MOPAC internal coordinates of N, CA, C and O (Angstrom, degrees):
PM7 1SCF
backbone

  N    0.0000 0     0.00 0     0.00 0    0    0    0
  C    1.4626 1     0.00 0     0.00 0    1    0    0
  C    1.5283 1   108.99 1     0.00 0    2    1    0
  O    1.2310 1   120.94 1   -41.05 1    3    2    1
  N    1.3081 1   115.81 1   138.95 1    3    2    1
  C    1.4612 1   120.63 1  -178.01 1    5    3    2
  C    1.5289 1   110.63 1   -67.26 1    6    5    3
  O    1.2310 1   121.44 1   -28.00 1    7    6    5
  N    1.3227 1   114.85 1   152.00 1    7    6    5
  C    1.4636 1   119.15 1   176.67 1    9    7    6
  C    1.5195 1   109.93 1   -68.09 1   10    9    7
  O    1.2310 1   120.81 1   -44.40 1   11   10    9
  N    1.3054 1   116.05 1   135.60 1   11   10    9
  C    1.4607 1   121.21 1   179.12 1   13   11   10
  C    1.5215 1   109.18 1  -104.69 1   14   13   11
  O    1.2310 1   121.14 1   -40.09 1   15   14   13
  N    1.2990 1   115.43 1   139.91 1   15   14   13
  C    1.4537 1   122.96 1   179.81 1   17   15   14
  C    1.5258 1   108.12 1  -111.65 1   18   17   15
  O    1.2310 1   120.54 1   -48.05 1   19   18   17
  N    1.2961 1   116.58 1   131.95 1   19   18   17
  C    1.4672 1   120.74 1   175.44 1   21   19   18
  C    1.5260 1   106.61 1   -99.76 1   22   21   19
  O    1.2310 1   121.24 1   -72.42 1   23   22   21
  N    1.3306 1   115.23 1   107.58 1   23   22   21
  C    1.4639 1   121.35 1  -176.68 1   25   23   22
  C    1.5164 1   109.11 1  -103.41 1   26   25   23
  O    1.2310 1   120.67 1   -58.43 1   27   26   25
  N    1.3192 1   116.33 1   121.57 1   27   26   25
  C    1.4667 1   121.49 1  -178.69 1   29   27   26
  C    1.5218 1   109.68 1  -106.02 1   30   29   27
  O    1.2310 1   121.31 1   -42.29 1   31   30   29
  N    1.3442 1   115.10 1   137.71 1   31   30   29
  C    1.4567 1   120.07 1   175.63 1   33   31   30
  C    1.5208 1   110.03 1  -157.48 1   34   33   31
  O    1.2310 1   121.72 1   -13.21 1   35   34   33
  N    1.3082 1   114.31 1   166.79 1   35   34   33
  C    1.4610 1   122.50 1  -179.79 1   37   35   34
  C    1.5181 1   107.28 1  -107.67 1   38   37   35
  O    1.2310 1   120.20 1   -51.21 1   39   38   37
  N    1.3355 1   117.22 1   128.79 1   39   38   37
  C    1.4562 1   120.67 1   178.99 1   41   39   38
  C    1.5180 1   108.52 1  -139.74 1   42   41   39
  O    1.2310 1   121.19 1   -50.67 1   43   42   41
  N    1.3366 1   115.33 1   129.33 1   43   42   41
  C    1.4598 1   118.93 1  -175.76 1   45   43   42
  C    1.5129 1   108.68 1    62.08 1   46   45   43
  O    1.2310 1   120.53 1    60.56 1   47   46   45
  N    1.3036 1   116.58 1  -119.44 1   47   46   45
  C    1.4663 1   121.38 1   177.77 1   49   47   46
  C    1.5263 1   111.57 1  -111.59 1   50   49   47
  O    1.2310 1   120.47 1  -162.82 1   51   50   49
  N    1.3222 1   116.70 1    17.18 1   51   50   49
  C    1.4605 1   119.98 1  -173.43 1   53   51   50
  C    1.5251 1   111.71 1  -120.90 1   54   53   51
  O    1.2310 1   121.52 1   -37.25 1   55   54   53
  N    1.3142 1   114.69 1   142.75 1   55   54   53
  C    1.4546 1   121.31 1   167.44 1   57   55   54
  C    1.5206 1   106.30 1   -92.43 1   58   57   55
  O    1.2310 1   120.94 1   -53.63 1   59   58   57
  N    1.3108 1   115.81 1   126.37 1   59   58   57
  C    1.4614 1   120.68 1  -175.33 1   61   59   58
  C    1.5181 1   110.57 1  -123.73 1   62   61   59
  O    1.2310 1   121.30 1   -27.65 1   63   62   61
  N    1.3184 1   115.11 1   152.35 1   63   62   61
  C    1.4559 1   121.98 1   172.49 1   65   63   62
  C    1.5178 1   107.47 1  -129.87 1   66   65   63
  O    1.2310 1   120.97 1   -56.79 1   67   66   65
  N    1.3103 1   115.75 1   123.21 1   67   66   65
  C    1.4635 1   121.47 1   177.00 1   69   67   66
  C    1.5163 1   109.00 1  -106.22 1   70   69   67
  O    1.2310 1   120.74 1   -44.23 1   71   70   69
  N    1.3099 1   116.18 1   135.77 1   71   70   69
  C    1.4595 1   120.80 1   171.57 1   73   71   70
  C    1.5169 1   106.62 1   -99.79 1   74   73   71
  O    1.2310 1   121.06 1   -58.81 1   75   74   73
  N    1.3291 1   115.58 1   121.19 1   75   74   73
  C    1.4509 1   120.72 1  -171.83 1   77   75   74
  C    1.5156 1   110.73 1  -145.49 1   78   77   75
  O    1.2310 1   121.00 1   -17.36 1   79   78   77
  N    1.3185 1   115.69 1   162.64 1   79   78   77
  C    1.4602 1   119.60 1   173.66 1   81   79   78
  C    1.5321 1   110.86 1   -94.32 1   82   81   79
  O    1.2310 1   120.50 1  -178.18 1   83   82   81
  N    1.3225 1   116.66 1     1.82 1   83   82   81
  C    1.4723 1   122.03 1   179.10 1   85   83   82
  C    1.5250 1   110.15 1   -86.08 1   86   85   83
  O    1.2310 1   121.12 1   -26.72 1   87   86   85
  N    1.3320 1   115.46 1   153.28 1   87   86   85
  C    1.4677 1   119.10 1   179.34 1   89   87   86
  C    1.5320 1   110.50 1   -82.76 1   90   89   87
  O    1.2310 1   120.73 1    -9.60 1   91   90   89
  N    1.3284 1   116.21 1   170.40 1   91   90   89
  C    1.4671 1   121.21 1  -176.43 1   93   91   90
  C    1.5192 1   112.51 1   -61.55 1   94   93   91
  O    1.2310 1   119.93 1   143.18 1   95   94   93
  N    1.3213 1   117.73 1   -36.82 1   95   94   93
  C    1.4625 1   120.53 1  -179.75 1   97   95   94
  C    1.5269 1   110.37 1   -60.77 1   98   97   95
  O    1.2310 1   120.98 1   134.84 1   99   98   97
  N    1.3247 1   115.73 1   -45.16 1   99   98   97
  C    1.4600 1   120.15 1   177.68 1  101   99   98
  C    1.5254 1   110.50 1   -62.70 1  102  101   99
  O    1.2310 1   120.42 1   134.73 1  103  102  101
  N    1.3154 1   116.80 1   -45.27 1  103  102  101
  C    1.4538 1   120.93 1  -177.72 1  105  103  102
  C    1.5270 1   111.83 1   -67.18 1  106  105  103
  O    1.2310 1   119.91 1   146.99 1  107  106  105
  N    1.3141 1   117.77 1   -33.01 1  107  106  105
  C    1.4679 1   120.40 1   175.04 1  109  107  106
  C    1.5238 1   110.07 1   -62.71 1  110  109  107
  O    1.2310 1   120.36 1   141.70 1  111  110  109
  N    1.3206 1   116.92 1   -38.30 1  111  110  109
  C    1.4694 1   120.62 1   177.69 1  113  111  110
  C    1.5273 1   110.03 1   -67.95 1  114  113  111
  O    1.2310 1   119.91 1   139.30 1  115  114  113
  N    1.3259 1   117.78 1   -40.70 1  115  114  113
  C    1.4642 1   121.49 1   176.09 1  117  115  114
  C    1.5216 1   109.56 1   -59.90 1  118  117  115
  O    1.2310 1   120.83 1   134.35 1  119  118  117
  N    1.3184 1   116.02 1   -45.65 1  119  118  117
  C    1.4618 1   120.71 1   179.51 1  121  119  118
  C    1.5279 1   110.86 1   -60.79 1  122  121  119
  O    1.2310 1   120.50 1   136.99 1  123  122  121
  N    1.3335 1   116.66 1   -43.01 1  123  122  121
  C    1.4638 1   121.18 1   179.71 1  125  123  122
  C    1.5291 1   110.72 1   -62.05 1  126  125  123
  O    1.2310 1   120.59 1   133.40 1  127  126  125
  N    1.3307 1   116.48 1   -46.60 1  127  126  125
  C    1.4699 1   120.73 1   179.91 1  129  127  126
  C    1.5245 1   110.27 1   -63.28 1  130  129  127
  O    1.2310 1   120.45 1   137.01 1  131  130  129
  N    1.3231 1   116.75 1   -42.99 1  131  130  129
  C    1.4718 1   120.33 1   179.06 1  133  131  130
  C    1.5209 1   110.71 1   -59.95 1  134  133  131
  O    1.2310 1   120.57 1   136.40 1  135  134  133
  N    1.3302 1   116.52 1   -43.60 1  135  134  133
  C    1.4599 1   119.88 1  -179.72 1  137  135  134
  C    1.5378 1   110.89 1   -65.36 1  138  137  135
  O    1.2310 1   120.20 1   140.50 1  139  138  137
  N    1.3245 1   117.22 1   -39.50 1  139  138  137
  C    1.4710 1   120.21 1   177.31 1  141  139  138
  C    1.5326 1   110.68 1   -62.04 1  142  141  139
  O    1.2310 1   120.55 1   134.63 1  143  142  141
  N    1.3306 1   116.55 1   -45.37 1  143  142  141
  C    1.4699 1   120.34 1   178.45 1  145  143  142
  C    1.5325 1   110.38 1   -63.34 1  146  145  143
  O    1.2310 1   120.69 1   140.16 1  147  146  145
  N    1.3111 1   116.29 1   -39.84 1  147  146  145
  C    1.4641 1   121.68 1   177.99 1  149  147  146
  C    1.5279 1   110.11 1   -59.01 1  150  149  147
  O    1.2310 1   120.53 1   132.32 1  151  150  149
  N    1.3336 1   116.60 1   -47.68 1  151  150  149
  C    1.4733 1   120.36 1  -178.71 1  153  151  150
  C    1.5251 1   111.03 1   -61.78 1  154  153  151
  O    1.2310 1   120.14 1   140.13 1  155  154  153
  N    1.3323 1   117.35 1   -39.87 1  155  154  153
  C    1.4731 1   120.99 1  -179.63 1  157  155  154
  C    1.5264 1   110.12 1   -62.55 1  158  157  155
  O    1.2310 1   120.56 1   131.57 1  159  158  157
  N    1.3264 1   116.53 1   -48.43 1  159  158  157
  C    1.4702 1   119.94 1  -178.75 1  161  159  158
  C    1.5304 1   110.11 1   -66.48 1  162  161  159
  O    1.2310 1   120.01 1   137.74 1  163  162  161
  N    1.3255 1   117.58 1   -42.26 1  163  162  161
  C    1.4731 1   121.70 1  -179.54 1  165  163  162
  C    1.5309 1   110.22 1   -61.45 1  166  165  163
  O    1.2310 1   120.65 1   141.95 1  167  166  165
  N    1.3278 1   116.36 1   -38.05 1  167  166  165
  C    1.4682 1   120.21 1   179.26 1  169  167  166
  C    1.5325 1   110.35 1   -66.24 1  170  169  167
  O    1.2310 1   120.51 1   141.94 1  171  170  169
  N    1.3269 1   116.63 1   -38.06 1  171  170  169
  C    1.4621 1   121.44 1  -178.89 1  173  171  170
  C    1.5298 1   112.10 1   -77.36 1  174  173  171
  O    1.2310 1   120.72 1   150.54 1  175  174  173
  N    1.3231 1   116.22 1   -29.46 1  175  174  173
  C    1.4690 1   121.06 1  -176.58 1  177  175  174
  C    1.5262 1   108.62 1  -128.12 1  178  177  175
  O    1.2310 1   120.93 1  -105.60 1  179  178  177
  N    1.3132 1   115.83 1    74.40 1  179  178  177
  C    1.4651 1   121.45 1  -172.89 1  181  179  178
  C    1.5264 1   113.97 1   -56.06 1  182  181  179
  O    1.2310 1   120.18 1   149.16 1  183  182  181
  N    1.3306 1   117.27 1   -30.84 1  183  182  181
  C    1.4640 1   120.25 1  -176.79 1  185  183  182
  C    1.5274 1   113.87 1   -93.01 1  186  185  183
  O    1.2310 1   120.35 1  -179.46 1  187  186  185
  N    1.3231 1   116.94 1     0.54 1  187  186  185
  C    1.4688 1   119.67 1  -178.13 1  189  187  186
  C    1.5271 1   110.18 1   -72.18 1  190  189  187
  O    1.2310 1   121.12 1   -41.81 1  191  190  189
  N    1.3174 1   115.46 1   138.19 1  191  190  189
  C    1.4642 1   118.89 1   175.98 1  193  191  190
  C    1.5358 1   109.23 1   -81.02 1  194  193  191
  O    1.2310 1   121.37 1   -12.02 1  195  194  193
  N    1.3316 1   114.98 1   167.98 1  195  194  193
  C    1.4655 1   119.90 1  -175.76 1  197  195  194
  C    1.5235 1   112.80 1   -62.05 1  198  197  195
  O    1.2310 1   120.36 1   145.09 1  199  198  197
  N    1.3318 1   116.93 1   -34.91 1  199  198  197
  C    1.4625 1   119.68 1   179.43 1  201  199  198
  C    1.5275 1   111.01 1   -64.37 1  202  201  199
  O    1.2310 1   120.46 1   136.10 1  203  202  201
  N    1.3202 1   116.72 1   -43.90 1  203  202  201
  C    1.4637 1   120.87 1   178.54 1  205  203  202
  C    1.5273 1   110.04 1   -62.24 1  206  205  203
  O    1.2310 1   120.86 1   136.53 1  207  206  205
  N    1.3220 1   115.95 1   -43.47 1  207  206  205
  C    1.4684 1   119.76 1   179.15 1  209  207  206
  C    1.5241 1   110.23 1   -62.55 1  210  209  207
  O    1.2310 1   120.09 1   137.55 1  211  210  209
  N    1.3174 1   117.43 1   -42.45 1  211  210  209
  C    1.4647 1   120.99 1   179.34 1  213  211  210
  C    1.5291 1   111.13 1   -62.30 1  214  213  211
  O    1.2310 1   120.36 1   138.93 1  215  214  213
  N    1.3337 1   116.91 1   -41.07 1  215  214  213
  C    1.4635 1   120.65 1   178.24 1  217  215  214
  C    1.5220 1   110.34 1   -63.94 1  218  217  215
  O    1.2310 1   120.45 1   135.86 1  219  218  217
  N    1.3262 1   116.75 1   -44.14 1  219  218  217
  C    1.4634 1   120.49 1   178.86 1  221  219  218
  C    1.5275 1   111.08 1   -63.00 1  222  221  219
  O    1.2310 1   120.77 1   139.28 1  223  222  221
  N    1.3266 1   116.13 1   -40.72 1  223  222  221
  C    1.4676 1   119.76 1   177.78 1  225  223  222
  C    1.5267 1   110.54 1   -62.14 1  226  225  223
  O    1.2310 1   120.46 1   137.58 1  227  226  225
  N    1.3185 1   116.73 1   -42.42 1  227  226  225
  C    1.4685 1   120.54 1  -179.94 1  229  227  226
  C    1.5298 1   110.74 1   -64.15 1  230  229  227
  O    1.2310 1   120.63 1   135.77 1  231  230  229
  N    1.3253 1   116.40 1   -44.23 1  231  230  229
  C    1.4637 1   119.97 1   179.43 1  233  231  230
  C    1.5228 1   110.43 1   -64.32 1  234  233  231
  O    1.2310 1   120.12 1   137.32 1  235  234  233
  N    1.3283 1   117.37 1   -42.68 1  235  234  233
  C    1.4671 1   120.62 1   177.42 1  237  235  234
  C    1.5258 1   110.94 1   -60.81 1  238  237  235
  O    1.2310 1   120.46 1   138.16 1  239  238  237
  N    1.3282 1   116.72 1   -41.84 1  239  238  237
  C    1.4676 1   121.10 1   179.34 1  241  239  238
  C    1.5252 1   111.11 1   -64.16 1  242  241  239
  O    1.2310 1   120.77 1   136.62 1  243  242  241
  N    1.3398 1   116.13 1   -43.38 1  243  242  241
  C    1.4651 1   119.57 1   178.92 1  245  243  242
  C    1.5239 1   111.30 1   -65.03 1  246  245  243
  O    1.2310 1   120.74 1   142.81 1  247  246  245
  N    1.3162 1   116.19 1   -37.19 1  247  246  245
  C    1.4594 1   120.37 1   177.69 1  249  247  246
  C    1.5281 1   110.55 1   -63.13 1  250  249  247
  O    1.2310 1   120.82 1   134.38 1  251  250  249
  N    1.3157 1   116.03 1   -45.62 1  251  250  249
  C    1.4644 1   120.77 1   178.44 1  253  251  250
  C    1.5253 1   110.36 1   -62.88 1  254  253  251
  O    1.2310 1   120.52 1   136.72 1  255  254  253
  N    1.3303 1   116.62 1   -43.28 1  255  254  253
  C    1.4602 1   120.69 1   179.54 1  257  255  254
  C    1.5236 1   110.75 1   -61.27 1  258  257  255
  O    1.2310 1   120.21 1   135.31 1  259  258  257
  N    1.3263 1   117.21 1   -44.69 1  259  258  257
  C    1.4554 1   121.02 1   179.94 1  261  259  258
  C    1.5272 1   110.85 1   -62.31 1  262  261  259
  O    1.2310 1   120.30 1   136.13 1  263  262  261
  N    1.3327 1   117.02 1   -43.87 1  263  262  261
  C    1.4657 1   120.53 1   177.18 1  265  263  262
  C    1.5249 1   110.72 1   -57.56 1  266  265  263
  O    1.2310 1   120.28 1   136.08 1  267  266  265
  N    1.3210 1   117.08 1   -43.92 1  267  266  265
  C    1.4669 1   121.17 1  -179.11 1  269  267  266
  C    1.5229 1   111.31 1   -68.12 1  270  269  267
  O    1.2310 1   119.98 1   142.17 1  271  270  269
  N    1.3206 1   117.64 1   -37.83 1  271  270  269
  C    1.4623 1   120.19 1   177.50 1  273  271  270
  C    1.5291 1   110.38 1   -63.61 1  274  273  271
  O    1.2310 1   120.28 1   140.01 1  275  274  273
  N    1.3209 1   117.08 1   -39.99 1  275  274  273
  C    1.4626 1   121.13 1   177.44 1  277  275  274
  C    1.5260 1   109.50 1   -64.49 1  278  277  275
  O    1.2310 1   120.16 1   137.28 1  279  278  277
  N    1.3379 1   117.30 1   -42.72 1  279  278  277
  C    1.4683 1   120.71 1   177.87 1  281  279  278
  C    1.5270 1   110.97 1   -61.64 1  282  281  279
  O    1.2310 1   120.15 1   138.02 1  283  282  281
  N    1.3255 1   117.33 1   -41.98 1  283  282  281
  C    1.4635 1   120.85 1   179.41 1  285  283  282
  C    1.5282 1   109.83 1   -63.69 1  286  285  283
  O    1.2310 1   120.13 1   135.82 1  287  286  285
  N    1.3270 1   117.35 1   -44.18 1  287  286  285
  C    1.4630 1   120.54 1   177.88 1  289  287  286
  C    1.5289 1   110.71 1   -59.51 1  290  289  287
  O    1.2310 1   120.53 1   136.09 1  291  290  289
  N    1.3262 1   116.59 1   -43.91 1  291  290  289
  C    1.4638 1   120.62 1   178.45 1  293  291  290
  C    1.5279 1   110.79 1   -62.19 1  294  293  291
  O    1.2310 1   120.23 1   137.59 1  295  294  293
  N    1.3366 1   117.17 1   -42.41 1  295  294  293
  C    1.4619 1   120.58 1   179.54 1  297  295  294
  C    1.5290 1   110.78 1   -66.79 1  298  297  295
  O    1.2310 1   120.31 1   142.81 1  299  298  297
  N    1.3352 1   117.02 1   -37.19 1  299  298  297
  C    1.4661 1   120.01 1   177.95 1  301  299  298
  C    1.5270 1   110.62 1   -64.97 1  302  301  299
  O    1.2310 1   120.05 1   139.35 1  303  302  301
  N    1.3304 1   117.50 1   -40.65 1  303  302  301
  C    1.4648 1   121.00 1   176.88 1  305  303  302
  C    1.5228 1   110.45 1   -63.38 1  306  305  303
  O    1.2310 1   120.50 1   135.38 1  307  306  305
  N    1.3326 1   116.64 1   -44.62 1  307  306  305
  C    1.4633 1   121.16 1   178.91 1  309  307  306
  C    1.5290 1   110.57 1   -62.22 1  310  309  307
  O    1.2310 1   120.47 1   138.01 1  311  310  309
  N    1.3248 1   116.72 1   -41.99 1  311  310  309
  C    1.4572 1   121.18 1   178.65 1  313  311  310
  C    1.5254 1   110.83 1   -62.66 1  314  313  311
  O    1.2310 1   120.24 1   138.45 1  315  314  313
  N    1.3196 1   117.15 1   -41.55 1  315  314  313
  C    1.4654 1   120.52 1   178.39 1  317  315  314
  C    1.5259 1   110.93 1   -62.68 1  318  317  315
  O    1.2310 1   120.50 1   139.15 1  319  318  317
  N    1.3261 1   116.65 1   -40.85 1  319  318  317
  C    1.4667 1   120.75 1   177.59 1  321  319  318
  C    1.5291 1   110.13 1   -63.60 1  322  321  319
  O    1.2310 1   120.39 1   135.42 1  323  322  321
  N    1.3285 1   116.87 1   -44.58 1  323  322  321
  C    1.4592 1   120.69 1   179.37 1  325  323  322
  C    1.5313 1   111.37 1   -64.02 1  326  325  323
  O    1.2310 1   120.26 1   140.56 1  327  326  325
  N    1.3263 1   117.10 1   -39.44 1  327  326  325
  C    1.4658 1   120.48 1   177.31 1  329  327  326
  C    1.5291 1   110.87 1   -63.28 1  330  329  327
  O    1.2310 1   120.98 1   137.42 1  331  330  329
  N    1.3313 1   115.73 1   -42.58 1  331  330  329
  C    1.4662 1   119.65 1   179.36 1  333  331  330
  C    1.5263 1   110.25 1   -63.05 1  334  333  331
  O    1.2310 1   120.01 1   137.88 1  335  334  333
  N    1.3280 1   117.59 1   -42.12 1  335  334  333
  C    1.4690 1   121.15 1   177.79 1  337  335  334
  C    1.5213 1   110.79 1   -62.89 1  338  337  335
  O    1.2310 1   120.76 1   136.22 1  339  338  337
  N    1.3283 1   116.15 1   -43.78 1  339  338  337
  C    1.4572 1   120.72 1   179.94 1  341  339  338
  C    1.5235 1   110.49 1   -62.72 1  342  341  339
  O    1.2310 1   120.44 1   137.02 1  343  342  341
  N    1.3284 1   116.76 1   -42.98 1  343  342  341
  C    1.4530 1   121.51 1   178.77 1  345  343  342
  C    1.5283 1   110.48 1   -62.20 1  346  345  343
  O    1.2310 1   120.95 1   137.99 1  347  346  345
  N    1.3214 1   115.78 1   -42.01 1  347  346  345
  C    1.4689 1   120.10 1   178.48 1  349  347  346
  C    1.5292 1   110.47 1   -63.04 1  350  349  347
  O    1.2310 1   120.43 1   138.12 1  351  350  349
  N    1.3351 1   116.78 1   -41.88 1  351  350  349
  C    1.4726 1   120.28 1   178.43 1  353  351  350
  C    1.5254 1   110.43 1   -63.41 1  354  353  351
  O    1.2310 1   120.12 1   139.78 1  355  354  353
  N    1.3168 1   117.38 1   -40.22 1  355  354  353
  C    1.4635 1   120.49 1   178.47 1  357  355  354
  C    1.5267 1   110.96 1   -65.02 1  358  357  355
  O    1.2310 1   120.42 1   141.25 1  359  358  357
  N    1.3250 1   116.80 1   -38.75 1  359  358  357
  C    1.4687 1   120.31 1   177.33 1  361  359  358
  C    1.5241 1   110.72 1   -64.21 1  362  361  359
  O    1.2310 1   120.59 1   137.47 1  363  362  361
  N    1.3227 1   116.48 1   -42.53 1  363  362  361
  C    1.4626 1   120.74 1   179.32 1  365  363  362
  C    1.5252 1   109.62 1   -62.83 1  366  365  363
  O    1.2310 1   119.88 1   135.28 1  367  366  365
  N    1.3352 1   117.84 1   -44.72 1  367  366  365
  C    1.4632 1   121.32 1   178.72 1  369  367  366
  C    1.5284 1   111.02 1   -62.90 1  370  369  367
  O    1.2310 1   120.83 1   138.13 1  371  370  369
  N    1.3380 1   116.02 1   -41.87 1  371  370  369
  C    1.4623 1   119.95 1   179.99 1  373  371  370
  C    1.5198 1   110.52 1   -64.20 1  374  373  371
  O    1.2310 1   120.26 1   138.83 1  375  374  373
  N    1.3295 1   117.12 1   -41.17 1  375  374  373
  C    1.4624 1   121.35 1   178.10 1  377  375  374
  C    1.5197 1   110.18 1   -64.40 1  378  377  375
  O    1.2310 1   120.35 1   136.10 1  379  378  377
  N    1.3305 1   116.94 1   -43.90 1  379  378  377
  C    1.4665 1   121.28 1   179.31 1  381  379  378
  C    1.5239 1   110.16 1   -63.59 1  382  381  379
  O    1.2310 1   119.84 1   138.64 1  383  382  381
  N    1.3148 1   117.91 1   -41.36 1  383  382  381
  C    1.4636 1   122.25 1   179.41 1  385  383  382
  C    1.5253 1   109.82 1   -64.70 1  386  385  383
  O    1.2310 1   121.15 1   138.35 1  387  386  385
  N    1.3375 1   115.41 1   -41.65 1  387  386  385
  C    1.4566 1   120.41 1   179.11 1  389  387  386
  C    1.5198 1   110.69 1   -62.85 1  390  389  387
  O    1.2310 1   120.99 1   137.84 1  391  390  389
  N    1.3300 1   115.71 1   -42.16 1  391  390  389
  C    1.4747 1   120.13 1   177.56 1  393  391  390
  C    1.5141 1   110.88 1   -62.96 1  394  393  391
  O    1.2310 1   120.24 1   137.77 1  395  394  393
  N    1.3439 1   117.15 1   -42.23 1  395  394  393
  C    1.4597 1   121.80 1   178.35 1  397  395  394
  C    1.5222 1   110.77 1   -62.46 1  398  397  395
  O    1.2310 1   120.49 1   138.18 1  399  398  397
  N    1.3228 1   116.66 1   -41.82 1  399  398  397
  C    1.4710 1   121.26 1  -179.77 1  401  399  398
  C    1.5242 1   110.58 1   -64.51 1  402  401  399
  O    1.2310 1   120.00 1   141.56 1  403  402  401
  N    1.3298 1   117.61 1   -38.44 1  403  402  401
  C    1.4544 1   121.28 1   178.47 1  405  403  402
  C    1.5110 1   111.27 1   -66.85 1  406  405  403
  O    1.2310 1   120.22 1   142.30 1  407  406  405
  N    1.3516 1   117.19 1   -37.70 1  407  406  405
  C    1.4564 1   120.87 1   179.16 1  409  407  406
  C    1.5223 1   111.27 1   -68.41 1  410  409  407
  O    1.2310 1   120.34 1   145.68 1  411  410  409
  N    1.3289 1   116.95 1   -34.32 1  411  410  409
  C    1.4634 1   121.86 1  -179.66 1  413  411  410
  C    1.5306 1   110.86 1   -72.38 1  414  413  411
  O    1.2310 1   119.73 1   155.28 1  415  414  413
  N    1.3038 1   118.12 1   -24.72 1  415  414  413
  C    1.4670 1   121.27 1  -175.77 1  417  415  414
  C    1.4854 1   114.21 1   -77.06 1  418  417  415
  O    1.2310 1   120.10 1   180.00 1  419  418  417

């Protein structure tokens, strides 16, 4: 089982502890990004409570994640097409080489 890290931090009005397989350096960056996103939303919605901001942050994160998953799927499809083309080109070259070898014999 992977080592688990208990990362503690303060967010909004809450003290939180996350159990993660990420190291503290990574989690500090996550915390920094979360706080930056929090400040942006709070600035735009001055009257929003912390719970509303947290929900909006979660939805924004899920939206970004979904967009990236779609991009990865598209890139994987493109890569598969490129691999198939490359394989076909190699087969054509191998066939041509084989034909050349037969003519030389």
